N, C-alpha and C positions, 0 to 999 in steps of 0.2 A: 633773402630768397624771395622771388616774384610770387604774388598772389595767383593761385590757379584760376583759370577762367571759370566764370558762372556757367554752369551747365543747364540747359533747358531741354526737356524731353517733351516733344509734341507727339500726341497720340490721337489717332482717329480710327474708326472702325476698320478700314482696310489698309491703312498705312501707305496709301498710294495717291492721295489727293491733298486734302486739307493739311495734314501734318507735313507733307513734302513741301507744299508751297510755303508754309510757315518756316521750316528749318532752312530752306534754301534762301529765303529773303533775309531771315535773321543772320545767317552766317556771312552773306554778302555785306550786309549793312554794317555788322560788327567789324568785319575786316576793313571796310572803307573808313570806318570811324576810329579805328585803332582800339576798339573795346575788347577786353578779354572775356568774350561771351561766345559760346559755342552751342549749337543745337543739334538734336537728333530727331528723326522721324520714325514712328513705328505704328503698328496697328494691332488691334485685338484680334481680328481675324484677317491676317494679311493676305492681300491678292497675290497672284503669281507674278504680276508685272504692273508697271505704272501704266494706266490707260492712255491711249493715243491723245485724247483731248487734253490730258494734263501735260503730256510731253510737248505737244504743239503749243499750248498756252504758255508754258514756261519758256519754250524756245523763243516765242515772240517777246519775252521779257528779258532775254539774254542768258537764260540758264539752260544747261544741257543735262537732262536726267535720262537720256537714252540708255537702255541696258541696266538701269538700276533696279534692283529687287527690293520690294518693300520687306521691312524687317518686323519680326514679332515684338509686341509689347511685353517685356518681361519684368519681373521684380528686380532683377539685377540692373537693368537699364534705368529703373526709377531710383534704385539705391545710388547709382552713380550720378544722379542729377540733383541740382539744387531747387529747380522749379519744374513742375509738371503741368503742362497745359493740355487739357482734355477737350476734344471737340465732341462732346456728348457721350463719351464712352464710360461704361461702368468699369471702374478700375478694381473692383472686387478686393479691396484691402491690400492691393499690391504695392501701394505707395507707403513708404515709411512715414509714420506720424509726424516727424519733424520737417518734412518737405512741404513747401508751398505748392498748393494746387489751384490753378485758375481753370474756370470752366468757360469755354468759348462756344457754348452750345448753339447760340443764335446764328452761327455762320451759315450762309446760304450753301447749298449743294454745289460743289464744283461741276458736277455733271449737268446741272440745270443752267448755270450761269457763271462761267469761269471768271469774268470780269467782276461781278458783284462779290463773288467769294474772294478774289484777289484784293479788292478794296477793303473788305471787312478784315481780312488777315493782315494786310500790310499796316492798316491803321492800328490794330492791336499790337503788332510787333514794334511799331514805332514807339508806342506808349510804354511797352515792356522794356525797351532799350533805353528810354529816358530814365527810368528807375534804376537801370544798371550803371548809369553815369555817376549816380550819387555816391 
């Protein structure tokens, strides 16, 4: 039986910027590399929609997130994940103790500088996927 994909849950405050960039990039890269890794994006206080600057920035990178709604960060989402990456969010004991938690709190705000946030996130995702190959 094939090993199930490694599941990564990215979580940011609104579930509409940093976690979306990270999940979209990871899912594309894993697919291109044939890695059994999948990611989700969610937020502690999810926005109603993904902001236009995020939709436009991702479109420039070849991603289409138009019409996507941010999802709430739930205990179930973390239970179904192997790794949880928090962009500075308090997870209030929602993550089971046996899960790996990475804190990427130093990420620049997407609203301030999309490209700086993109470089930070893609660099971290690249390193995360390197460990997934092992």
